C-alpha positions in Angstrom: 84.5 113.3 103.8 84.2 116.5 105.7 86.6 119.3 104.9 88.5 121.0 107.7 91.0 123.8 107.8 94.3 123.6 109.7 96.5 126.5 110.4 100.2 125.5 109.9 103.0 127.3 111.7 106.2 127.1 109.7 109.2 128.2 111.8 111.3 130.9 110.2 114.5 128.8 110.5 113.1 125.7 108.8 115.0 125.3 105.6 113.6 123.3 102.6 115.8 120.4 101.5 116.2 118.7 98.2 116.1 114.9 97.9 116.7 112.8 94.8 116.4 109.4 96.5 114.3 107.9 99.3 114.7 104.8 101.4 111.5 103.4 103.0 111.5 101.0 105.9 108.5 99.7 107.9 107.5 97.7 110.9 104.2 96.8 112.4 103.5 100.3 113.8 105.3 102.7 111.6 106.8 103.6 108.2 110.1 105.4 108.1 111.1 107.5 105.1 114.7 108.6 104.8 115.1 111.4 102.2 118.6 111.4 100.7 120.6 113.6 98.4 122.7 111.3 96.2 125.9 113.1 95.2 126.3 112.9 91.4 129.3 111.0 90.2 129.9 109.3 93.5 128.6 106.3 95.4 127.6 108.6 98.3 124.4 110.1 99.6 123.6 112.5 102.4 120.6 112.0 104.6 118.5 115.2 104.5 115.5 114.2 106.6 114.0 111.1 108.4 110.3 111.0 108.9 108.3 108.3 110.6 104.5 108.0 110.3 101.8 105.5 111.2 100.7 102.8 108.7 97.3 104.7 108.4 99.1 107.9 107.6 101.3 106.1 105.1 98.2 104.8 103.3 96.8 108.3 103.2 100.1 109.6 101.8 99.9 107.0 99.1 96.5 108.2 98.1 97.3 111.9 98.3 100.5 111.4 96.3 98.7 109.4 93.6 96.0 112.1 93.3 98.6 114.9 93.2 100.6 113.1 90.5 97.4 112.6 88.4 96.6 116.4 88.8 100.2 117.3 87.9 100.3 115.2 84.8 96.9 116.6 83.6 98.3 120.1 84.0 101.9 119.5 82.8 101.9 116.3 80.7 102.8 112.7 81.3 106.1 112.0 83.1 108.1 109.3 81.3 109.9 106.8 83.4 113.3 105.3 82.9 114.5 107.1 79.8 116.9 109.4 81.6 117.6 107.2 84.6 120.2 104.5 84.6 119.0 100.9 84.3 120.3 100.2 87.8 118.3 103.0 89.4 116.1 100.7 91.4 118.9 98.3 92.5 120.8 100.3 95.1 122.1 99.1 98.4 122.2 101.8 101.1 124.7 101.3 103.9 125.0 103.2 107.1 121.4 103.2 108.3 119.1 100.4 109.4 
């Protein structure tokens, strides 16, 4: 695949956000990612960003994320799953957005 360079303009007022949970929804023509910050000790989360992309871009994101994780673990060591997370981590119902 040919390499190309893209110049990215980041607005000065664009603030980075922290997300510790994500909700993913999809339909025929798009994937929507809602990045949330779950407030510790509560049953509340605040939406920080909502991003919609095409299925083709979602598949590319999957591949890029897998490669990035592999590179990260080679550099910093294996990430263990589930030891520090509660057993119900994957079984969460999110209300207020559909």
